[in-house]
Residue, then its C-alpha position, 0 to 999 in steps of 0.5 A: m704961887l701963893g698969889r695963884l692959890l689966893s686967886l683960886v680960893l677967892g674965885l671959888a668963894v665968889v662962885a659959891f656965894v653966887v650959887y647960894w644966892t641964886l638958889n635962895h633968891l631966884a628959885g622962889a625961896d623968899r616967897p611966903d608959902p600960903e599953906g604955912r609950910s616951912q620954906p624947905k618943905a614948901m620947896l620940896d613940895r613944889t619940886r615933887e608937884a613939878t616932877h609929878r606933872i613932868e611924869q604925867d606929861a611924859e606918860k601922855r606923850i608915850r601913849e599918844t606916840e603908841r596910838k599914832t604908831d598903831e594907827g600908822s601900822r594898820 
């Protein structure tokens, strides 16, 4: 019983470390920000910019779909 518990705790620690390392190294946290912002602020700004681009793309696709639907029904 104690062996299984120890294995579980060590396994969770390894998973937590891998997630932490991935978020901090592979997600671009280690690249310097040219505008001099702190790393958390720069990551937040990049995320906001990506979200804005995604929202704009979705709106564009909706407008195109509505336009095609209107043309098809005429």
